[in-house]
C-alpha positions in Angstrom: 0.0 0.0 0.0 1.0 3.6 -0.5 -0.3 4.5 2.9 1.6 4.5 6.1 0.1 4.5 9.6 0.8 7.7 11.4 2.9 7.4 14.5 2.2 10.4 16.7 5.1 9.6 19.1 7.9 9.2 16.7 9.1 10.5 13.3 7.8 8.7 10.3 10.7 7.5 8.2 10.5 8.6 4.6 10.0 5.5 2.4 11.9 5.0 -0.9 8.5 5.2 -2.7 7.7 8.6 -1.1 11.2 9.9 -1.9 10.9 8.6 -5.5 7.5 10.3 -5.9 8.9 13.6 -4.6 11.9 13.5 -6.9 9.7 12.7 -9.9 7.4 15.6 -9.0 10.4 17.9 -8.7 12.1 16.8 -12.0 8.8 16.8 -13.9 8.0 20.3 -12.6 11.5 21.5 -13.7 11.0 20.0 -17.2 7.5 21.7 -17.4 9.0 25.0 -16.3 11.7 24.8 -19.0 9.1 23.9 -21.6 7.0 26.9 -20.6 10.0 29.2 -20.7 10.7 27.9 -24.3 7.1 28.4 -25.2 6.9 31.9 -23.8 10.2 32.9 -25.4 9.0 31.6 -28.7 5.8 33.5 -28.3 7.6 36.7 -27.6 9.7 36.2 -30.8 6.5 35.6 -32.9 4.7 38.6 -31.3 7.6 40.9 -31.9 8.3 39.8 -35.5 4.7 39.1 -36.7 2.6 41.3 -34.4 -0.5 40.3 -32.5 -2.3 39.2 -35.8 0.5 36.8 -36.7 0.7 35.5 -33.1 -3.1 35.0 -33.2 -2.9 33.1 -36.5 -0.3 30.8 -35.1 -2.2 30.3 -31.9 -5.4 29.4 -33.8 -3.5 26.9 -35.9 -1.9 25.3 -32.8 -5.2 25.1 -30.9 -7.0 23.6 -33.9 -4.4 20.9 -34.4 -4.1 20.2 -30.7 -7.9 19.8 -30.4 -7.9 17.4 -33.3 -5.1 15.4 -31.7 -7.0 15.2 -28.5 -10.1 14.1 -30.3 -8.2 11.4 -32.1 -6.7 9.9 -29.0 -10.0 8.2 -28.0 -8.6 8.1 -24.4 -5.9 5.6 -25.3 -3.1 7.7 -23.6 -4.9 7.4 -20.3 -5.9 3.8 -21.0 -2.3 2.8 -21.6 -1.2 4.3 -18.3 -4.1 2.5 -16.5 -3.6 -0.9 -18.0 0.2 -1.1 -18.2 0.6 0.3 -14.7 -1.5 -2.6 -13.4 0.3 -5.3 -15.5 3.7 -4.8 -17.3 3.0 -7.8 -19.4 0.5 -5.7 -21.3 3.2 -3.3 -22.5 3.9 -4.7 -26.0 0.3 -5.5 -27.1 -0.9 -2.2 -25.6 1.8 -0.2 -27.4 1.2 -1.8 -30.8 -2.6 -1.4 -30.4 -2.3 2.2 -29.6 0.4 3.2 -32.2 -1.5 1.5 -35.1 -4.7 3.2 -34.0 -2.9 6.6 -33.8 -1.4 6.3 -37.3 -4.7 5.3 -38.9 -7.0 7.7 -36.9 -4.5 10.6 -37.1 -4.2 10.2 -40.9 -8.0 10.3 -41.3 -8.3 13.3 -39.1 -5.5 15.1 -40.9 -7.4 14.6 -44.2 -10.6 15.7 -42.5 -9.3 19.0 -41.2 -7.6 19.8 -44.5 -10.8 19.2 -46.4 -12.7 21.4 -43.9 -10.2 24.2 -44.3 -10.7 24.0 -48.1 -14.5 23.7 -47.9 -15.1 26.3 -45.1 -12.0 28.6 -45.1 -14.0 31.3 -43.1 -14.0 29.0 -40.0 -10.3 29.7 -39.7 -10.5 33.4 -40.2 -7.7 34.8 -42.3 -5.5 31.7 -42.2 -4.9 30.2 -45.7 -6.2 26.7 -46.1 -2.8 25.5 -47.4 -1.2 26.6 -44.2 -3.8 24.5 -42.2 -3.0 21.6 -44.5 0.7 21.8 -43.8 0.0 21.9 -40.0 -2.4 19.0 -40.3 0.3 16.7 -41.6 1.7 16.6 -38.1 -1.6 15.2 -36.6 -0.8 11.4 -36.8 2.8 12.0 -35.6 1.7 14.2 -32.6 -0.9 11.6 -31.7 1.7 8.7 -31.8 4.0 10.9 -29.7 1.3 11.6 -27.1 0.5 7.9 -26.7 4.2 7.0 -26.6 5.0 9.4 -23.8 2.1 8.1 -21.7 3.5 4.5 -22.2 6.8 5.6 -20.7 5.0 7.1 -17.8 3.0 3.9 -17.2 6.2 1.9 -16.8 7.8 4.4 -14.4 10.3 5.9 -16.9 9.5 9.4 -15.7 13.0 10.7 -16.7 12.6 9.5 -20.3 9.0 10.9 -20.4 10.3 14.3 -19.3 13.4 14.4 -21.6 11.3 13.5 -24.7 8.6 16.0 -23.8 11.3 18.7 -23.3 13.1 17.8 -26.5 9.9 18.2 -28.5 9.2 21.6 -26.8 12.8 22.8 -27.6 11.9 22.8 -31.3 9.3 25.5 -30.6 11.9 28.2 -29.8 14.5 26.8 -32.2 12.0 26.9 -35.1 10.8 30.4 -34.2 14.4 31.7 -34.0 15.4 30.0 -37.2 12.3 30.9 -39.3 11.8 34.5 -38.1 15.2 35.8 -36.8 17.8 34.0 -38.8 16.1 33.3 -42.1 13.8 36.3 -41.8 10.9 34.4 -43.2 7.3 34.3 -42.1 4.5 32.1 -40.7 4.6 29.6 -43.6 8.2 28.6 -42.8 7.5 28.4 -39.1 4.5 26.1 -39.5 6.5 23.9 -41.9 9.4 23.6 -39.5 7.0 22.8 -36.6 5.5 20.0 -38.7 8.9 18.6 -39.5 9.9 18.7 -35.8 6.7 16.7 -34.9 7.7 13.9 -37.4 11.2 13.8 -36.0 10.2 13.5 -32.3 7.6 10.8 -33.2 10.3 8.7 -34.9 12.5 9.0 -31.8 9.6 8.0 -29.5 8.6 4.9 -31.6 12.2 3.8 -31.9 12.7 4.0 -28.1 9.5 2.0 -27.5 10.7 -0.7 -30.0 14.1 -0.8 -28.2 12.3 -1.3 -24.8 10.3 -4.2 -26.2 13.4 -5.8 -27.8 15.3 -5.6 -24.5 12.4 -7.4 -22.7 12.4 -10.0 -25.5 8.8 -9.4 -26.3 9.1 -9.0 -30.1 7.3 -12.2 -30.6 4.2 -10.7 -28.9 4.5 -7.5 -31.1 1.1 -7.9 -32.6 -2.3 -6.3 -32.0 -4.4 -7.8 -29.2 -8.1 -7.3 -30.1 -9.5 -8.3 -26.7 -7.1 -5.9 -24.9 -7.9 -3.2 -27.4 -11.6 -3.5 -26.7 -11.0 -3.1 -22.9 -8.7 -0.1 -23.5 -11.3 1.6 -25.7 -14.0 1.0 -23.2 -11.9 2.6 -20.5 -10.5 5.2 -22.9 -13.8 6.4 -24.2 -14.9 7.4 -20.7 -11.7 9.3 -19.9 -11.7 10.6 -23.5 -15.1 12.4 -23.0 -13.7 14.2 -19.9 -10.4 15.0 -21.5 -11.9 16.2 -24.7 -14.4 18.4 -22.9 -11.6 19.8 -20.8 -9.5 20.5 -23.9 -12.4 22.4 -25.5 -13.2 24.4 -22.4 -9.5 25.3 -22.0 -8.7 26.2 -25.6 -11.6 26.3 -28.0 -12.8 29.7 -26.9 -9.8 31.1 -28.7 -11.3 29.9 -32.0 -14.5 31.7 -31.1 -12.7 34.9 -30.3 -10.9 34.6 -33.7 -14.2 34.0 -35.5 -16.0 37.0 -34.0 -13.2 39.5 -33.2 -10.3 38.5 -35.6 -6.7 37.3 -35.1 -5.5 40.4 -33.4 -7.8 40.1 -30.3 -7.3 36.3 -30.5 -3.6 36.8 -30.2 -4.0 38.9 -27.1 -6.3 36.4 -25.5 -3.9 33.6 -26.5 -1.1 35.1 -24.4 -3.5 35.4 -21.4 -4.6 31.8 -21.9 -1.0 30.6 -22.2 0.0 32.2 -18.9 -3.1 30.8 -17.2 -2.1 27.3 -18.4 1.4 28.0 -17.2 0.0 28.6 -13.7 -1.4 25.1 -13.8 2.0 23.5 -14.2 2.4 22.3 -10.7 -1.1 20.7 -10.2 -0.7 19.2 -13.7 2.6 17.6 -12.8 1.3 16.3 -9.5 -1.8 14.9 -11.2 0.2 13.2 -13.9 2.5 11.4 -11.5 -0.3 10.7 -8.9 -2.4 8.7 -11.4 -0.2 5.7 -12.0 0.5 5.5 -8.2 -3.2 5.3 -7.3 -3.9 3.0 -10.3 -1.4 0.4 -9.0 -2.2 0.9 -5.3 -5.9 1.7 -4.7 -6.7 4.6 -2.4 -10.4 3.8 -1.8 -10.8 6.3 1.1 -9.2 9.1 -0.8 -6.7 9.8 1.9 -3.7 10.2 -0.4 -5.7 12.3 -2.8 -6.9 14.5 0.0 -3.4 15.1 1.3 -2.0 16.1 -2.1 -5.0 18.3 -2.7 -4.5 20.1 0.6 -0.9 20.8 -0.4 -2.1 22.1 -3.8 -4.6 24.4 -2.1 -1.8 26.4 -0.5 0.7 26.3 -3.3 -1.8 27.3 -5.9 -2.8 30.3 -3.8 0.8 31.5 -3.7 1.2 31.0 -7.4 -2.0 32.9 -8.3 -1.1 35.8 -6.0 2.3 36.0 -7.5 0.8 36.2 -11.0 -1.0 39.5 -10.3 2.0 41.8 -10.2 3.9 39.7 -12.7 1.1 40.1 -15.3 2.1 43.8 -15.8 5.3 42.6 -17.4 3.4 40.9 -20.3 2.8 44.1 -22.4 6.5 45.0 -22.0 7.6 41.5 -23.2 5.1 41.0 -26.0 4.6 44.6 -27.1 2.2 47.5 -26.7 -0.5 45.6 -28.7 -0.9 43.2 -25.8 -1.8 45.9 -23.2 -5.2 44.1 -22.5 -3.5 40.9 -21.4 -3.2 41.6 -17.7 -6.9 42.3 -17.4 -7.8 39.1 -19.2 -5.5 37.1 -16.9 -7.1 38.7 -13.8 -10.5 37.4 -15.0 -9.1 33.9 -15.5 -7.2 33.6 -12.2 -10.1 32.5 -9.9 -11.0 29.8 -12.4 -7.4 28.7 -12.8 -7.1 28.3 -9.0 -10.1 26.1 -8.8 -9.4 23.9 -11.8 -5.9 23.3 -10.5 -7.4 21.7 -7.4 -9.9 19.8 -9.6 -7.1 18.3 -11.7 -5.6 16.7 -8.6 -8.9 15.6 -7.0 -10.1 13.8 -10.2 -7.2 11.5 -10.3 -8.9 9.5 -7.5 -11.7 8.6 -10.0 -9.4 8.2 -13.0 -7.4 5.5 -11.1 -10.7 3.8 -9.9 -11.8 3.1 -13.5 -13.4 6.5 -14.1 -17.1 6.3 -13.0 -19.6 7.5 -15.5 -20.3 10.7 -13.4 -17.0 12.3 -14.3 -17.6 12.4 -18.1 -21.1 13.5 -17.5 -19.8 16.4 -15.3 -17.5 17.5 -18.1 -20.1 17.2 -20.8 -22.5 19.3 -18.8 -19.8 21.9 -18.1 -18.8 22.0 -21.8 -22.4 22.6 -22.8 -22.7 25.5 -20.4 -19.3 26.8 -21.5 -20.2 26.8 -25.2 -23.5 28.7 -24.4 -21.7 31.3 -22.3 -18.8 31.7 -24.8 -21.1 32.3 -27.8 -23.3 34.6 -25.7 -20.5 36.7 -24.3 -17.8 36.9 -27.0 -19.7 38.7 -29.8 -20.4 41.6 -27.3 -17.5 41.5 -24.9 -14.8 39.8 -27.0 -11.9 38.2 -25.2 -13.1 39.4 -21.8 -16.3 37.5 -22.3 -14.3 34.4 -23.2 -12.3 34.7 -20.1 -15.4 35.1 -17.9 -17.0 32.1 -19.5 -13.9 30.1 -18.8 -13.7 31.1 -15.1 -17.3 30.2 -14.5 -16.9 26.8 -16.2 -13.7 26.0 -14.2 -15.6 26.9 -11.0 -18.5 24.6 -12.0 -16.4 21.5 -12.8 -14.4 22.0 -9.5 -17.6 22.1 -7.5 -19.1 19.0 -9.2 -15.9 16.9 -8.7 -15.3 18.2 -5.2 -18.8 17.2 -3.9 -18.7 13.9 -5.8 -15.4 13.1 -4.2 -16.8 13.9 -0.8 -19.8 11.8 -1.3 -17.8 8.8 -2.5 -15.0 8.9 0.1 -16.8 10.4 3.1 -13.9 12.7 3.6 -15.0 16.0 5.3 -14.3 19.2 3.3 -11.8 20.3 6.0 -9.6 17.3 5.3 -9.8 17.9 1.6 -9.2 21.6 1.3 -7.7 22.9 4.6 -3.9 22.4 5.0 -2.9 21.6 8.5 -0.4 23.7 10.5 2.3 21.1 10.3 1.7 20.7 6.5 2.1 24.4 6.0 5.4 24.4 7.9 6.6 21.5 5.8 5.6 23.2 2.6 7.2 26.5 3.6 10.3 24.6 4.5 10.3 22.8 1.1 9.5 19.4 2.6 6.5 17.8 0.9 5.2 14.3 1.9 3.1 13.3 -1.0 2.8 9.6 -0.2 1.9 9.8 3.5 -1.7 9.2 4.7 -4.1 10.4 7.3 -4.9 7.1 8.9 -5.5 7.5 12.6 -5.5 11.3 12.4 -9.1 12.0 11.3 
C-alpha cells in the first residue's frame, strides 16, 4: 500500500517510494517550467516579428491541431497508463494497439481538417487553407508521440518521459528563431518547421518503444491484441469524453474569439490563456504522477488524494497571488499591442485556481476506473461553457471568453469536489484545509506526497 500509519510519538521514516515520488514531481516540474520558458520565449519572438495578428494566427493553428489530436486519441493515452501500470506484461500489445490506431486515426483526421479548411475557409479566419494543410500533416505524428509518452509514464520511466517531452518543446523556440530571426521568413516557414519537428520527435519515441520491447524480448508478442484493445477503448472512451471536454473548455474559446473578433484580439487572448495554463503546471505535474501510483495501489478512502489536494490548495494560492504583479510585465515583453493581457489574466485567475485543485482531485476517479459521473460532469460543463462563450464573445470579446472560462472552471471544480466527498466520506476540511504542520513543511520545502491520514481524522 502507498499509505503509512501515522505514528504520533515518533518521526515517520520517509519511504523510498515517497522519496521517489517527490523526486519525480520535482524533476517533472523543472521540465515543465523549462518547456514553458521555451514556449513563452518563442511566443515573444513571434509577437515581436509578426505582431498580434501573426501571433493570433499561429495560436489558432496550434489550438485547432491540438484539439484534433486530443479528439483522435480516444482516451488511449490514459488507457495505456491505466492498463500497463496494473500489469507490465501488457506493455507490448498495448503499445502496438495504440500506435497502429494513432497512425490510422491521425491520418483520417488530418485529411478531414484539411478538407474542412478548403471547404469552409471562413471558419479559420484569415488563415490560408494550405497553411492549415501543412500543419495537419503533423496530426498522426503528434498523436503517436502523445501515446508513446504516456506509455513511458506507465512503466515508471519518468526521466525519459520528461526528456522526450522537453526535447519536443525545444523545437518551438528553435524553429521560431530559425524561421523568423535567422532566415527572416514568415509564418509559412515556421509552420512547416514545426510539422517537420513533430515527425522527428515521433520517430524517436517509436524507436525507443521498440528498443524497450526488444530488451524485454517481447518482439514475438508484437502484434495487436483485439481483446485488450476493446478493454482499452471501453476505459478510454470514458476518460476521453472528460479529457476532450476539458480541452475544448480550456482552448476552443480562442477559436470563437478569432471567429468573431479577428486574429488580433485572438492573439492577445492567446497570451493570457498561455500564462493561465502555465500557472497550472504544478497541479498538472502532481496529477500526472499521482495517477499511476493510485492506479497500481488503490486509495479507496481518498486519503492520499486529500493530502495532495491540501498541499495544492496552499501552493496554488501562492502561485495565483504572484501572478497578479507579474502580469504587468506581459505588455512589456510582447509589445504594446498586448496591453489588455493583464486584465484578461485577472478574469481567468479565480477559475485557474479552482481547476488546478480539480485536476488533482479527479485522479482518484481516473485511477478507480473512471465512474460515469465524471464524463457527465465534463459534458454538462462543456455545454454551459459553449453557451456562455457564444453569448458573451460577440459583445465583450476576449473578456467575455475569459469570464465564460472562469465560470466553467468553477463549475467543474464544484461538481468533482462534492462527488469526491460523497464517495470517500472525507470532510471538506480534510480535503481543502492544510494543517499547520503541513504548512510548515511546505514553507520549508519538505513535501510528503505519499503519507496518509490514517489515525488522524
